[in-house]
Wavefront OBJ file of the C-alpha trace (Angstrom):
o trace
v 45.891 84.133 104.132
v 47.135 79.840 103.590
v 49.385 80.767 100.770
v 51.532 83.061 102.931
v 52.046 80.546 105.959
v 53.226 78.000 102.952
v 55.471 80.683 101.773
v 56.523 81.070 104.925
v 57.215 77.284 105.724
v 58.602 77.133 102.445
v 61.267 79.481 103.040
v 62.435 78.196 106.409
v 62.963 75.584 105.349
v 65.376 76.287 102.667
v 67.118 78.311 105.347
v 67.232 75.053 107.091
v 69.022 73.417 104.639
v 72.218 75.180 104.479
v 74.658 74.173 107.189
v 75.128 78.331 108.364
v 73.752 81.585 108.452
v 74.418 84.695 106.509
v 76.340 86.560 109.537
v 78.413 82.676 109.297
v 79.004 82.954 106.237
v 79.919 86.729 106.188
v 82.370 85.836 108.877
v 83.853 82.901 106.721
v 84.522 85.203 104.113
v 86.099 87.743 106.357
v 88.463 84.864 107.747
v 89.451 83.975 104.214
v 90.068 87.676 102.993
v 92.511 87.373 106.466
v 94.391 84.482 105.615
v 94.575 85.325 102.385
v 96.284 88.649 102.986
v 98.474 87.118 105.559
v 99.617 84.541 103.184
v 100.200 87.250 100.747
v 102.442 89.187 103.266
v 104.569 86.453 103.456
v 105.597 85.689 99.609
v 108.378 87.191 98.767
v 112.067 88.234 100.506
v 113.646 85.798 98.429
v 117.129 86.452 96.265
v 117.575 86.383 92.281
v 121.496 85.342 93.058
v 121.892 81.738 95.399
v 125.222 82.602 96.625
v 123.921 85.934 97.784
v 122.062 86.351 101.197
v 119.064 88.296 101.213
v 118.202 89.824 105.131
v 114.555 91.239 103.408
v 113.284 87.435 105.190
v 113.618 89.184 108.128
v 111.794 92.025 107.586
v 108.744 93.367 110.066
v 106.213 92.224 107.298
v 107.198 88.539 106.768
v 107.952 87.871 111.288
v 105.162 89.733 113.115
v 102.146 91.124 110.741
v 101.763 88.241 108.466
v 101.521 85.690 111.010
v 99.674 87.710 113.530
v 96.960 88.186 110.685
v 96.857 84.146 109.805
v 95.993 83.888 112.962
v 93.553 86.294 113.420
v 92.156 84.593 110.453
v 91.954 81.270 111.949
v 90.432 82.556 115.113
v 87.912 84.198 112.915
v 87.441 80.694 110.997
v 86.639 79.494 114.149
v 84.715 81.742 115.095
v 82.515 81.459 112.325
v 82.001 77.931 112.323
v 80.542 77.737 116.506
v 78.740 80.580 116.346
v 75.311 80.341 117.002
v 72.833 82.216 114.665
v 71.027 84.744 117.253
v 67.061 84.288 117.727
v 65.518 87.401 116.438
v 61.829 87.425 117.117
l 1 2 3 4 5 6 7 8 9 10 11 12 13 14 15 16 17 18 19 20 21 22 23 24 25 26 27 28 29 30 31 32 33 34 35 36 37 38 39 40 41 42 43 44 45 46 47 48 49 50 51 52 53 54 55 56 57 58 59 60 61 62 63 64 65 66 67 68 69 70 71 72 73 74 75 76 77 78 79 80 81 82 83 84 85 86 87 88 89
């Protein structure tokens, strides 16, 4: 009986050492994925010839979708940092 109580206390102390809980880390990684996808969607649209202008920099992907993904990614990151874990007992 005493040994199981010590193990539970030890596991609880290990969980308290981390700055965030499991759910917070899940949201952090989701936010990072959204940010990475947003930056990847912004890549490109340039021209190989500096004398030729490329209109592909003004397409929907680079002007609306990518910035919205970046804003969503930063919002999820803030949510992940500020969210308190629910007390399950």
